[in-house]
Rosetta silent file (secondary structure, phi, psi, omega in degrees, C-alpha in Angstrom):
SEQUENCE: MNKPPGRAKYDWGSVTDEQWQSMTNPEIARMLGIENKAVVATYRARKGLPSAPRVAKYDWGSVTDEQWQSMTNPEIARMLGIERSSAVSAYRTRKGLPRDPRVTRYDWGSVTDEQWQSMTNPEIARMLGIENKAVVSNYRACKGLPRGPRETKYDWDSVTDEQWRSMTNPEIARMLGIEGSSTVSNYRACKGLPRGPRETKYDWDSVTDEQWRSMTNPEIARMLGIEGSSTVAAYRARKGLPRGPRETKYDWDSVTDEQWRSMTNPEIARMLGIEGSSTVSNYRACKGLPRGPRETKYDWDSVTDEQWRSMTNPEIARKLGIEGSSAVANYRARKGLPEGVVGAVEC
SCORE:     score description
SCORE:     0.000 S_00000001
   1 L     0.000  126.643 -179.902   27.413   59.969   -0.519 S_00000001
   2 L   -71.658  146.985  177.806   27.607   61.528   -3.978 S_00000001
   3 L   -73.368  135.698  176.840   27.533   59.269   -7.017 S_00000001
   4 L   -75.578  168.186  179.942   30.888   59.009   -8.766 S_00000001
   5 L   -58.241  -38.218  174.676   31.179   59.629  -12.471 S_00000001
   6 L    73.384  -41.151 -173.296   31.158   55.888  -13.098 S_00000001
   7 H   -74.155   -8.450 -178.779   31.622   56.257  -16.870 S_00000001
   8 H   -65.410   -9.499  179.331   35.399   56.437  -16.527 S_00000001
   9 H   -64.049  -29.940 -179.414   35.454   52.656  -16.805 S_00000001
  10 L  -110.493  149.661 -175.392   35.246   52.982  -20.595 S_00000001
  11 L   -88.408   70.050 -178.366   37.521   55.096  -22.821 S_00000001
  12 H   -61.103  -31.425 -178.469   34.777   57.302  -24.269 S_00000001
  13 H   -63.621  -17.451 -179.591   37.370   59.933  -25.237 S_00000001
  14 H   -79.589   -8.920  179.426   38.810   57.551  -27.821 S_00000001
  15 L   -89.620  120.437 -177.552   35.612   57.773  -29.889 S_00000001
  16 L   -80.409  164.737  177.063   35.891   60.572  -32.440 S_00000001
  17 H   -58.714  -39.087  179.574   33.054   62.840  -33.588 S_00000001
  18 H   -62.183  -40.641  179.256   33.149   61.081  -36.945 S_00000001
  19 H   -68.324  -37.600  177.058   32.703   57.701  -35.259 S_00000001
  20 H   -60.785  -34.996 -177.714   29.772   58.956  -33.180 S_00000001
  21 H   -80.719  -31.311 -171.111   28.078   60.006  -36.414 S_00000001
  22 H  -105.754  -17.027 -175.699   28.913   56.974  -38.530 S_00000001
  23 L  -103.336  146.924  177.626   29.052   54.013  -36.148 S_00000001
  24 L   -82.323  167.229  178.393   26.156   52.204  -34.530 S_00000001
  25 H   -59.088  -44.869  178.342   25.862   51.528  -30.807 S_00000001
  26 H   -61.431  -36.659 -179.824   26.860   47.849  -31.163 S_00000001
  27 H   -66.345  -42.925  178.003   29.933   48.819  -33.189 S_00000001
  28 H   -67.132  -38.988  178.934   31.077   51.354  -30.586 S_00000001
  29 H   -59.476  -44.428  178.691   30.292   48.857  -27.810 S_00000001
  30 H   -64.483  -39.029 -178.721   32.545   46.258  -29.461 S_00000001
  31 H   -63.014  -37.002 -176.745   35.276   48.845  -29.985 S_00000001
  32 H   -95.892   -0.134 -179.846   35.276   49.794  -26.274 S_00000001
  33 L    74.912   30.366  179.129   34.760   46.263  -24.952 S_00000001
  34 L   -96.676  130.007 -177.384   31.255   46.974  -23.656 S_00000001
  35 L   -74.178  -37.393 -173.335   28.962   43.952  -23.510 S_00000001
  36 L  -107.608  118.467 -178.514   25.667   45.850  -23.557 S_00000001
  37 H   -66.002  -18.393  179.178   25.026   48.322  -26.376 S_00000001
  38 H   -63.529  -26.928  177.070   22.460   50.091  -24.165 S_00000001
  39 H   -62.495  -40.428  178.672   25.382   51.591  -22.240 S_00000001
  40 H   -67.737  -43.570  179.894   26.459   53.367  -25.407 S_00000001
  41 H   -59.883  -41.827  179.497   22.915   54.522  -26.163 S_00000001
  42 H   -65.365  -40.703  179.218   22.591   55.951  -22.662 S_00000001
  43 H   -64.456  -40.803  176.558   25.934   57.742  -22.944 S_00000001
  44 H   -56.076  -50.080 -176.150   24.878   59.290  -26.266 S_00000001
  45 H   -63.371  -41.020 -176.187   21.681   60.630  -24.722 S_00000001
  46 H   -68.755  -32.135 -177.204   23.390   61.953  -21.615 S_00000001
  47 H   -96.732    0.374 -179.581   26.080   63.788  -23.593 S_00000001
  48 L    67.942   30.065  179.721   23.791   65.056  -26.341 S_00000001
  49 L   -82.566  163.600 -179.647   25.702   63.111  -28.972 S_00000001
  50 L   -59.006  146.217  174.172   24.214   62.171  -32.350 S_00000001
  51 L   -66.246  156.687 -178.584   21.797   59.266  -32.369 S_00000001
  52 L   -62.112  145.813 -176.691   23.115   56.050  -33.835 S_00000001
  53 L   -78.726   66.844 -176.563   22.986   55.895  -37.656 S_00000001
  54 L   -63.984  -31.363 -177.947   20.260   53.275  -37.761 S_00000001
  55 L   -97.775  -45.868 -170.689   19.173   54.375  -41.240 S_00000001
  56 L   -68.475  -14.927 -174.928   22.201   55.977  -42.835 S_00000001
  57 L   -78.303  -11.934 -178.602   24.492   52.989  -42.379 S_00000001
  58 L  -106.425  155.869 -175.147   22.777   50.907  -45.065 S_00000001
  59 L   -86.421   70.656 -178.645   22.872   51.450  -48.835 S_00000001
  60 H   -62.564  -30.991 -178.585   19.212   52.409  -49.227 S_00000001
  61 H   -63.721  -17.238  179.620   19.951   54.102  -52.543 S_00000001
  62 H   -79.499   -9.178  179.619   20.678   50.708  -54.095 S_00000001
  63 L   -89.407  119.799 -178.006   17.022   49.703  -53.680 S_00000001
  64 L   -78.895  164.868  176.832   15.068   50.626  -56.823 S_00000001
  65 H   -58.567  -38.126  179.655   11.482   51.868  -56.922 S_00000001
  66 H   -63.547  -40.291  179.213   10.474   48.545  -58.423 S_00000001
  67 H   -68.526  -37.124  176.308   12.054   46.667  -55.535 S_00000001
  68 H   -61.068  -33.979 -178.255   10.298   48.873  -52.965 S_00000001
  69 H   -81.515  -30.695 -170.656    7.010   47.960  -54.619 S_00000001
  70 H  -106.265  -18.365 -175.715    7.628   44.261  -55.180 S_00000001
  71 L  -104.006  146.054  178.826    9.887   43.114  -52.328 S_00000001
  72 L   -81.461  167.449  177.921    8.923   42.536  -48.712 S_00000001
  73 H   -58.372  -46.130  178.673   10.754   44.033  -45.748 S_00000001
  74 H   -61.384  -36.484  179.961   12.554   40.765  -44.914 S_00000001
  75 H   -65.695  -43.187  178.005   13.675   40.408  -48.550 S_00000001
  76 H   -67.529  -38.496  178.676   15.114   43.937  -48.645 S_00000001
  77 H   -59.262  -45.786  178.864   16.708   43.407  -45.238 S_00000001
  78 H   -63.325  -38.885 -178.927   18.518   40.301  -46.503 S_00000001
  79 H   -63.626  -36.260 -176.634   19.609   42.155  -49.640 S_00000001
  80 H   -95.830   -0.203 -179.346   21.153   45.004  -47.592 S_00000001
  81 L    74.100   31.439  178.820   22.589   42.798  -44.838 S_00000001
  82 L   -95.872  133.237 -175.862   20.204   44.128  -42.190 S_00000001
  83 L   -69.672  -39.832 -174.385   19.503   41.780  -39.307 S_00000001
  84 L  -117.896  135.547 -179.349   15.949   42.952  -38.566 S_00000001
  85 L   -72.965  -13.974  178.851   13.256   43.788  -41.082 S_00000001
  86 H   -63.226  -28.287  177.360   11.824   46.390  -38.691 S_00000001
  87 H   -65.717  -36.703  177.371   14.620   48.746  -39.807 S_00000001
  88 H   -68.045  -43.565  179.465   13.302   48.486  -43.372 S_00000001
  89 H   -59.059  -43.915  179.553    9.753   49.087  -42.191 S_00000001
  90 H   -64.264  -39.170  179.837   10.846   52.205  -40.286 S_00000001
  91 H   -66.585  -41.248  176.347   12.724   53.509  -43.318 S_00000001
  92 H   -55.959  -48.132 -177.743    9.675   53.008  -45.558 S_00000001
  93 H   -62.947  -44.170 -176.214    7.532   55.021  -43.151 S_00000001
  94 H   -64.666  -34.232 -175.547   10.119   57.771  -42.738 S_00000001
  95 H   -99.372    1.879  179.452   10.570   58.213  -46.499 S_00000001
  96 L    68.135   30.312 -179.968    6.937   57.758  -47.494 S_00000001
  97 L   -85.039  165.883  176.558    7.740   54.631  -49.518 S_00000001
  98 L   -53.268  148.017 -167.602    5.258   51.798  -50.273 S_00000001
  99 L   -79.691   -2.536 -175.549    4.406   49.926  -47.084 S_00000001
 100 L   114.788  120.076 -170.773    5.546   46.391  -48.030 S_00000001
 101 L   -81.580   29.722  178.435    3.823   44.394  -50.740 S_00000001
 102 L   -66.342  -23.847  178.962    2.696   41.594  -48.464 S_00000001
 103 L   -86.300  -44.306 -173.171   -0.850   42.637  -49.262 S_00000001
 104 L   -84.655  -11.914 -173.724   -0.559   43.327  -52.996 S_00000001
 105 L   -80.529  -12.077 -179.287    1.765   40.455  -53.910 S_00000001
 106 L  -101.995  157.883 -174.837   -0.918   37.760  -53.567 S_00000001
 107 L   -84.564   69.194 -177.955   -3.778   37.072  -55.984 S_00000001
 108 H   -63.108  -30.621 -178.522   -6.531   38.435  -53.747 S_00000001
 109 H   -63.278  -17.005  179.499   -8.779   38.946  -56.773 S_00000001
 110 H   -79.359   -9.608  179.375   -9.068   35.175  -57.133 S_00000001
 111 L   -89.319  120.126 -177.815  -10.957   34.977  -53.828 S_00000001
 112 L   -79.920  164.439  177.005  -14.704   35.276  -54.454 S_00000001
 113 H   -57.773  -39.317  179.926  -17.208   37.021  -52.205 S_00000001
 114 H   -63.037  -40.399  179.106  -18.592   33.617  -51.299 S_00000001
 115 H   -68.216  -37.078  176.214  -15.167   32.402  -50.243 S_00000001
 116 H   -61.229  -33.842 -178.714  -14.590   35.497  -48.092 S_00000001
 117 H   -81.307  -31.998 -170.763  -17.823   34.698  -46.280 S_00000001
 118 H  -104.608  -17.298 -176.573  -17.441   30.945  -45.993 S_00000001
 119 L  -104.373  146.743  178.345  -13.701   30.323  -45.658 S_00000001
 120 L   -82.441  168.113  178.198  -11.510   30.964  -42.653 S_00000001
 121 H   -59.080  -44.985  178.564   -8.241   32.900  -42.732 S_00000001
 122 H   -61.649  -37.617 -179.701   -6.082   29.744  -42.608 S_00000001
 123 H   -65.481  -42.934  177.607   -8.063   28.214  -45.494 S_00000001
 124 H   -67.274  -38.588  178.453   -7.622   31.321  -47.679 S_00000001
 125 H   -59.557  -45.142  179.029   -3.969   31.521  -46.684 S_00000001
 126 H   -64.336  -38.071 -178.875   -3.391   27.944  -47.861 S_00000001
 127 H   -63.928  -36.321 -176.887   -5.288   28.633  -51.092 S_00000001
 128 H   -95.610   -0.988 -179.339   -3.084   31.658  -51.915 S_00000001
 129 L    75.125   31.202  179.748    0.185   30.123  -50.668 S_00000001
 130 L   -96.991  130.611 -177.568    0.499   32.498  -47.733 S_00000001
 131 L   -74.314  -37.391 -173.188    2.438   31.154  -44.762 S_00000001
 132 L  -108.912  119.516 -178.519    0.949   33.432  -42.109 S_00000001
 133 H   -65.837  -18.106  179.344   -2.837   33.635  -41.745 S_00000001
 134 H   -63.777  -27.614  177.531   -2.426   37.078  -40.115 S_00000001
 135 H   -62.581  -40.822  178.287   -1.740   38.474  -43.613 S_00000001
 136 H   -66.841  -43.123  179.372   -5.258   37.400  -44.620 S_00000001
 137 H   -59.218  -43.585  179.568   -6.727   38.846  -41.428 S_00000001
 138 H   -65.547  -38.779  179.820   -5.011   42.194  -42.082 S_00000001
 139 H   -64.967  -41.903  176.051   -6.205   42.236  -45.688 S_00000001
 140 H   -55.159  -48.529 -176.938   -9.790   41.637  -44.575 S_00000001
 141 H   -64.212  -43.010 -178.621   -9.562   44.563  -42.172 S_00000001
 142 H   -63.376  -36.813 -175.578   -7.920   46.893  -44.732 S_00000001
 143 H   -96.765    0.947  179.719  -10.530   46.155  -47.384 S_00000001
 144 L    67.249   30.799 -179.949  -13.565   46.024  -45.084 S_00000001
 145 L   -83.993  163.461  177.100  -14.235   42.390  -45.978 S_00000001
 146 L   -55.533  148.436 -174.185  -16.193   39.959  -43.780 S_00000001
 147 L   -76.291   -7.974  179.418  -14.168   38.788  -40.785 S_00000001
 148 L   106.763  153.988 -173.058  -14.516   35.114  -41.636 S_00000001
 149 L   -81.514   60.875 -179.467  -16.841   32.331  -40.525 S_00000001
 150 L   -62.424  -28.227 -179.215  -15.525   31.986  -37.016 S_00000001
 151 L  -106.271  -39.088 -169.499  -18.976   30.887  -35.854 S_00000001
 152 L   -76.851  -13.883 -176.499  -20.842   29.710  -38.918 S_00000001
 153 L   -77.779  -12.909 -178.881  -18.343   27.075  -40.070 S_00000001
 154 L  -108.295  154.224 -176.290  -19.179   24.745  -37.168 S_00000001
 155 L   -85.288   69.729 -177.605  -22.452   22.880  -36.546 S_00000001
 156 H   -62.331  -31.204 -177.141  -23.418   24.780  -33.415 S_00000001
 157 H   -65.580  -18.070  179.338  -27.068   23.771  -33.810 S_00000001
 158 H   -75.996   -9.617  179.002  -26.117   20.171  -33.131 S_00000001
 159 L   -90.035  119.440 -177.605  -25.283   21.120  -29.541 S_00000001
 160 L   -79.131  163.879  177.438  -28.366   20.742  -27.350 S_00000001
 161 H   -57.471  -37.821 -179.658  -29.329   23.002  -24.450 S_00000001
 162 H   -65.010  -39.434  178.938  -28.476   20.155  -22.097 S_00000001
 163 H   -68.426  -36.838  176.156  -25.020   19.822  -23.602 S_00000001
 164 H   -60.804  -35.024 -179.056  -24.392   23.561  -23.290 S_00000001
 165 H   -79.288  -34.133 -169.008  -25.184   23.254  -19.574 S_00000001
 166 H  -103.146  -18.680 -176.622  -23.351   20.010  -18.841 S_00000001
 167 L  -103.328  146.844  178.374  -20.356   19.963  -21.167 S_00000001
 168 L   -82.458  167.743  178.715  -17.190   22.022  -20.886 S_00000001
 169 H   -58.894  -45.117  177.895  -15.732   24.103  -23.703 S_00000001
 170 H   -61.365  -36.938 -179.829  -12.995   21.544  -24.499 S_00000001
 171 H   -65.405  -43.232  178.697  -15.600   18.741  -24.629 S_00000001
 172 H   -67.634  -38.745  178.522  -17.814   20.682  -27.064 S_00000001
 173 H   -59.140  -45.203  178.757  -14.743   21.670  -29.091 S_00000001
 174 H   -63.827  -38.578 -178.549  -13.779   18.000  -29.493 S_00000001
 175 H   -64.391  -35.967 -177.350  -17.348   17.078  -30.412 S_00000001
 176 H   -95.309   -0.887 -179.719  -17.460   19.715  -33.187 S_00000001
 177 L    75.539   30.876  179.255  -13.903   19.187  -34.400 S_00000001
 178 L   -96.146  135.599 -175.639  -12.679   22.592  -33.214 S_00000001
 179 L   -71.110  -43.731 -176.347   -8.979   22.835  -32.378 S_00000001
 180 L  -114.146  140.824 -178.444   -9.161   25.416  -29.582 S_00000001
 181 H   -74.452  -13.239 -179.424  -11.773   25.698  -26.839 S_00000001
 182 H   -64.282  -30.251  177.154  -11.587   29.507  -26.948 S_00000001
 183 H   -62.417  -40.617  178.273  -13.823   29.443  -30.060 S_00000001
 184 H   -66.611  -42.398  179.390  -16.509   27.692  -28.018 S_00000001
 185 H   -60.161  -43.876  179.100  -16.051   30.159  -25.164 S_00000001
 186 H   -64.420  -39.253  179.777  -16.473   33.110  -27.551 S_00000001
 187 H   -65.145  -42.239  175.963  -19.574   31.567  -29.104 S_00000001
 188 H   -54.505  -49.210 -176.340  -21.139   31.088  -25.669 S_00000001
 189 H   -64.172  -43.033 -178.817  -20.533   34.752  -24.842 S_00000001
 190 H   -63.118  -37.068 -174.735  -21.860   36.009  -28.228 S_00000001
 191 H   -96.873    1.032  179.551  -25.041   33.968  -27.969 S_00000001
 192 L    67.842   29.247  179.553  -25.661   34.440  -24.240 S_00000001
 193 L   -83.157  163.464  177.055  -25.349   30.693  -23.582 S_00000001
 194 L   -55.429  148.752 -173.990  -24.388   29.190  -20.213 S_00000001
 195 L   -76.596   -8.129  179.489  -20.704   29.588  -19.457 S_00000001
 196 L   105.895  153.828 -172.597  -20.111   25.876  -18.990 S_00000001
 197 L   -82.091   60.561 -179.843  -19.932   23.586  -15.985 S_00000001
 198 L   -63.049  -29.079 -179.988  -16.666   24.807  -14.590 S_00000001
 199 L  -101.924  -40.039 -170.038  -17.912   24.003  -11.079 S_00000001
 200 L   -75.744  -14.160 -176.719  -20.641   21.441  -11.553 S_00000001
 201 L   -76.826  -13.471  179.549  -18.578   18.890  -13.492 S_00000001
 202 L  -107.877  152.195 -175.933  -16.586   17.957  -10.379 S_00000001
 203 L   -84.806   70.106 -177.997  -17.944   16.209   -7.272 S_00000001
 204 H   -61.640  -31.951 -177.271  -17.406   19.130   -4.906 S_00000001
 205 H   -65.362  -17.739  179.550  -19.923   17.696   -2.421 S_00000001
 206 H   -76.734   -9.522  178.501  -17.586   14.778   -1.773 S_00000001
 207 L   -89.437  118.565 -177.315  -15.146   17.198   -0.106 S_00000001
 208 L   -78.527  164.245  177.185  -15.934   17.435    3.613 S_00000001
 209 H   -57.908  -38.033 -179.543  -15.643   20.572    5.742 S_00000001
 210 H   -65.174  -39.989  178.874  -12.634   19.024    7.426 S_00000001
 211 H   -67.491  -37.236  176.817  -10.938   18.421    4.093 S_00000001
 212 H   -61.090  -34.017 -178.744  -11.588   22.013    2.995 S_00000001
 213 H   -79.704  -35.747 -169.433   -9.808   23.160    6.172 S_00000001
 214 H  -101.710  -17.441 -175.960   -6.932   20.667    6.181 S_00000001
 215 L  -104.052  146.202  177.539   -6.172   19.974    2.520 S_00000001
 216 L   -81.656  167.525  178.273   -4.414   22.271    0.062 S_00000001
 217 H   -58.835  -45.349  177.892   -5.786   23.162   -3.354 S_00000001
 218 H   -60.982  -37.224  179.727   -3.425   20.773   -5.183 S_00000001
 219 H   -64.937  -43.727  178.634   -4.425   17.932   -2.832 S_00000001
 220 H   -67.440  -38.664  178.474   -8.138   18.508   -3.447 S_00000001
 221 H   -59.465  -44.781  178.344   -7.501   18.862   -7.175 S_00000001
 222 H   -64.271  -38.488 -179.278   -5.790   15.467   -7.257 S_00000001
 223 H   -63.735  -35.885 -177.102   -8.608   13.918   -5.213 S_00000001
 224 H   -95.508   -1.636 -179.658  -11.258   15.185   -7.670 S_00000001
 225 L    75.971   31.382  179.202   -9.242   14.547  -10.813 S_00000001
 226 L   -96.819  135.325 -175.190   -8.811   18.247  -11.635 S_00000001
 227 L   -70.857  -42.991 -176.361   -5.728   19.154  -13.655 S_00000001
 228 L  -115.526  141.214 -178.850   -5.051   22.607  -12.195 S_00000001
 229 L   -74.340  -13.764 -179.457   -5.374   23.747   -8.583 S_00000001
 230 H   -63.183  -30.642  177.592   -6.597   27.186   -9.711 S_00000001
 231 H   -63.241  -40.047  178.732  -10.066   25.665  -10.281 S_00000001
 232 H   -66.913  -42.789  179.769  -10.166   24.641   -6.626 S_00000001
 233 H   -60.676  -42.751 -179.993   -8.969   28.082   -5.515 S_00000001
 234 H   -65.191  -39.684  179.544  -11.706   29.766   -7.589 S_00000001
 235 H   -65.772  -41.617  176.414  -14.362   27.443   -6.155 S_00000001
 236 H   -56.546  -48.984 -176.611  -13.230   28.184   -2.597 S_00000001
 237 H   -63.752  -41.693 -177.381  -13.487   31.925   -3.219 S_00000001
 238 H   -66.531  -34.262 -176.190  -16.884   31.661   -4.936 S_00000001
 239 H   -97.053    0.300  179.713  -18.387   29.566   -2.159 S_00000001
 240 L    68.350   29.710  179.718  -16.763   31.416    0.742 S_00000001
 241 L   -84.319  162.354  176.911  -14.874   28.288    1.841 S_00000001
 242 L   -55.313  147.510 -174.111  -11.648   28.345    3.856 S_00000001
 243 L   -76.154   -6.598  179.011   -8.665   29.326    1.729 S_00000001
 244 L   104.657  155.583 -172.817   -6.736   26.179    2.576 S_00000001
 245 L   -82.000   55.511 -179.607   -3.979   25.341    5.036 S_00000001
 246 L   -64.864  -28.296 -179.073   -1.249   27.303    3.337 S_00000001
 247 L  -104.429  -39.250 -170.437    0.096   28.304    6.752 S_00000001
 248 L   -77.309  -15.291 -175.724   -1.228   25.738    9.196 S_00000001
 249 L   -78.552  -11.422 -179.777    0.041   22.613    7.415 S_00000001
 250 L  -107.722  154.317 -175.626    3.675   23.395    8.276 S_00000001
 251 L   -84.989   71.096 -177.498    5.290   23.292   11.719 S_00000001
 252 H   -63.400  -30.093 -177.581    5.896   27.020   11.991 S_00000001
 253 H   -65.904  -17.535  179.692    6.213   26.794   15.794 S_00000001
 254 H   -77.188   -9.221  178.421    9.416   24.822   15.377 S_00000001
 255 L   -89.747  118.985 -177.695   11.096   27.940   13.986 S_00000001
 256 L   -78.816  164.769  177.182   12.667   29.916   16.824 S_00000001
 257 H   -58.266  -38.175 -179.783   12.841   33.703   17.063 S_00000001
 258 H   -65.099  -39.546  178.666   16.561   33.482   16.428 S_00000001
 259 H   -67.844  -37.305  176.829   15.995   31.455   13.280 S_00000001
 260 H   -61.017  -34.568 -178.684   13.421   33.958   11.995 S_00000001
 261 H   -79.738  -34.868 -168.999   16.071   36.670   12.397 S_00000001
 262 H  -102.757  -16.960 -176.049   19.084   34.788   11.075 S_00000001
 263 L  -104.201  146.165  177.476   17.731   32.433    8.403 S_00000001
 264 L   -82.080  167.565  179.127   16.550   33.338    4.924 S_00000001
 265 H   -58.764  -45.608  178.331   13.205   32.283    3.472 S_00000001
 266 H   -61.067  -36.478  179.412   14.738   29.519    1.327 S_00000001
 267 H   -65.355  -43.016  178.370   16.610   28.146    4.357 S_00000001
 268 H   -67.747  -38.830  178.785   13.431   28.013    6.462 S_00000001
 269 H   -59.569  -44.162  178.644   11.521   26.533    3.537 S_00000001
 270 H   -64.527  -37.745 -178.791   14.051   23.704    3.250 S_00000001
 271 H   -64.447  -35.740 -177.083   13.942   23.141    7.005 S_00000001
 272 H   -95.350   -1.577 -179.281   10.125   22.777    6.978 S_00000001
 273 L    75.664   31.086  179.731    9.919   20.849    3.732 S_00000001
 274 L   -97.229  134.787 -175.457    8.228   23.679    1.824 S_00000001
 275 L   -70.824  -42.741 -176.425    8.820   23.740   -1.940 S_00000001
 276 L  -115.047  141.216 -178.943    8.698   27.497   -2.496 S_00000001
 277 H   -74.184  -14.022 -179.526   10.154   30.235   -0.330 S_00000001
 278 H   -63.494  -30.537  177.724    7.212   32.547   -1.130 S_00000001
 279 H   -62.350  -41.527  178.284    5.112   30.632    1.426 S_00000001
 280 H   -65.887  -42.474  179.347    7.624   31.557    4.111 S_00000001
 281 H   -59.970  -43.663  178.786    7.672   35.155    2.931 S_00000001
 282 H   -64.139  -39.754 -179.700    3.861   35.344    3.120 S_00000001
 283 H   -65.316  -41.036  176.678    3.849   33.826    6.600 S_00000001
 284 H   -57.087  -47.213 -177.155    6.387   36.378    7.813 S_00000001
 285 H   -63.633  -43.681 -178.152    4.206   39.216    6.498 S_00000001
 286 H   -63.880  -36.458 -174.697    0.980   37.785    7.996 S_00000001
 287 H   -96.623    0.716 -179.860    2.533   37.274   11.416 S_00000001
 288 L    67.149   29.264  179.762    4.577   40.462   11.513 S_00000001
 289 L   -83.029  163.470  176.721    7.819   38.495   11.778 S_00000001
 290 L   -55.812  146.993 -174.668   11.225   39.844   10.717 S_00000001
 291 L   -75.592   -5.616  179.241   11.605   39.894    6.934 S_00000001
 292 L   103.420  156.110 -173.285   14.748   37.775    7.033 S_00000001
 293 L   -81.432   56.752 -179.652   18.447   38.563    6.866 S_00000001
 294 L   -64.385  -28.107  179.895   18.496   39.693    3.269 S_00000001
 295 L  -104.241  -40.031 -169.685   21.104   42.288    4.218 S_00000001
 296 L   -77.617  -14.576 -176.004   22.656   41.134    7.447 S_00000001
 297 L   -78.030  -13.872 -179.338   23.646   37.631    6.334 S_00000001
 298 L  -108.564  153.341 -175.657   26.355   38.960    4.014 S_00000001
 299 L   -85.748   71.024 -177.653   29.544   40.763    5.013 S_00000001
 300 H   -62.725  -30.915 -177.688   28.650   44.088    3.418 S_00000001
 301 H   -64.879  -18.092  179.851   31.190   45.912    5.588 S_00000001
 302 H   -76.222   -9.323  178.449   33.988   44.096    3.752 S_00000001
 303 L   -90.099  120.370 -177.494   33.131   46.085    0.612 S_00000001
 304 L   -80.252  164.740  176.751   35.108   49.319    0.566 S_00000001
 305 H   -57.819  -39.711  179.931   33.882   52.674   -0.749 S_00000001
 306 H   -63.425  -38.710  179.011   36.236   52.288   -3.687 S_00000001
 307 H   -69.391  -36.982  176.374   34.765   48.878   -4.509 S_00000001
 308 H   -61.346  -34.068 -178.797   31.227   50.254   -4.347 S_00000001
 309 H   -79.811  -34.841 -169.171   32.261   52.849   -6.920 S_00000001
 310 H  -103.073  -16.087 -175.999   34.316   50.651   -9.217 S_00000001
 311 L  -104.213  148.046  176.936   32.700   47.212   -9.069 S_00000001
 312 L   -83.134  167.161  178.518   29.463   46.063  -10.668 S_00000001
 313 H   -58.284  -46.184  178.431   26.671   44.312   -8.803 S_00000001
 314 H   -60.981  -36.179 -179.843   27.592   40.863  -10.194 S_00000001
 315 H   -66.202  -42.866  177.862   31.223   41.390   -9.176 S_00000001
 316 H   -67.104  -37.815  178.568   30.276   42.292   -5.607 S_00000001
 317 H   -60.126  -45.178  178.317   27.815   39.393   -5.521 S_00000001
 318 H   -63.068  -38.628 -179.185   30.583   36.954   -6.474 S_00000001
 319 H   -62.923  -37.821 -177.372   32.888   38.497   -3.887 S_00000001
 320 H   -94.072   -1.535 -179.740   30.321   38.014   -1.107 S_00000001
 321 L    75.934   30.031  179.232   29.091   34.625   -2.289 S_00000001
 322 L   -95.924  134.443 -175.056   25.638   35.917   -3.267 S_00000001
 323 L   -69.679  -44.328 -177.140   23.909   33.956   -6.012 S_00000001
 324 L  -114.292  146.738 -178.119   22.009   36.831   -7.643 S_00000001
 325 L   -77.957  -10.835 -178.121   23.115   40.414   -8.167 S_00000001
 326 H   -63.436  -31.482  178.518   19.639   41.764   -7.311 S_00000001
 327 H   -64.021  -37.348  178.156   20.473   41.535   -3.581 S_00000001
 328 H   -68.364  -43.681  179.752   23.438   43.841   -4.157 S_00000001
 329 H   -60.124  -43.148  179.381   21.319   46.274   -6.190 S_00000001
 330 H   -64.094  -40.487 -179.781   18.693   46.393   -3.426 S_00000001
 331 H   -65.419  -41.805  176.477   21.342   46.978   -0.776 S_00000001
 332 H   -55.992  -49.521 -176.701   22.855   49.825   -2.782 S_00000001
 333 H   -62.813  -42.039 -176.239   19.467   51.500   -3.135 S_00000001
 334 H   -67.305  -34.162 -176.116   18.560   51.018    0.514 S_00000001
 335 H   -96.731   -0.545 -179.690   21.858   52.417    1.781 S_00000001
 336 L    67.972   30.822 -179.546   22.172   55.227   -0.776 S_00000001
 337 L   -84.354  163.071  177.082   25.400   53.765   -2.128 S_00000001
 338 L   -57.184  150.629 -177.932   26.767   54.464   -5.622 S_00000001
 339 L   -76.863   -8.928 -179.124   25.054   52.492   -8.348 S_00000001
 340 L    96.445  167.976 -174.469   28.304   51.054   -9.615 S_00000001
 341 L   -59.976  -49.539 -178.274   30.215   51.471  -12.826 S_00000001
 342 L   -80.085  -37.541 -178.553   27.575   49.947  -15.087 S_00000001
 343 L   -62.888  -28.166 -179.208   24.616   50.938  -12.969 S_00000001
 344 L   -76.143  -14.371 -176.534   25.573   54.602  -13.209 S_00000001
 345 L  -103.213  -43.733 -176.078   25.435   54.450  -16.977 S_00000001
 346 L   -71.690  146.980  175.944   22.542   52.164  -17.811 S_00000001
 347 L  -110.170    0.000    0.000   18.963   53.396  -17.600 S_00000001
């Protein structure tokens, strides 16, 4: 079946050449009652129409040379009524204007060589009244200055070899007054120190072979006082232990062949007391069972050819009582049906 034009849903002919040149995509979208401005952008590209006047619509000429040098992109954006400062940044680049005085507007000369070596980016930022420490980081990189005392500001020597082996990164971080454990992790890697007792800090030996076979990762995690079940999963994989009763703990045999064909994954999950339908989906794949009535459970035949051409996926979903429009989109693709009014336009 050939795809219909689809774009006839909107009155594109009412947009004049002058409007294509002077109006932005959101403005044309509002004029035509289109919710998504991307539809307009796609139509422009498909018809070879002028690109939206992202630059020309603002009064750039009102910005003086002094303002380009002294004002930041957000400040100029507010002055011109531009929602996003990225438009100002793009205009600077396109016109070869100064790049934004976020670097030159602060008193960098007041920072001594000693301070560059001994102070962190947040500390220098606070000293200069800079809200974002990334500005300091960028300035360091631009000027080839030291990267900051990420390692030397903490008393790493106070950590003994035994503590490196027995304590986790968060524990060492708390001991040294470090906010994030990633700093400790990076220091370990830089210095070739042990990676930390990710496995040895828990009493894995207390878990019997029977428990490894019959208990899930979350159950073992709770038993050992581990916050996340991913640690248990990683330990199983590293030690070659059983992967856990993801399939065997549920009464799969109670599901008949007819139910596998006629019930969806969420329906079977609710019937078996399974929290997520992905477990059912995985079991179907492992056992070579039918994938579920993703298509056959809905009355697709009640949708006429005209409706496939003129209605959007959400509209058809509401008509058939489908919660999400993705099921309609998948059915269209699988059956080679038209993409719909909006689907034929959007990319």
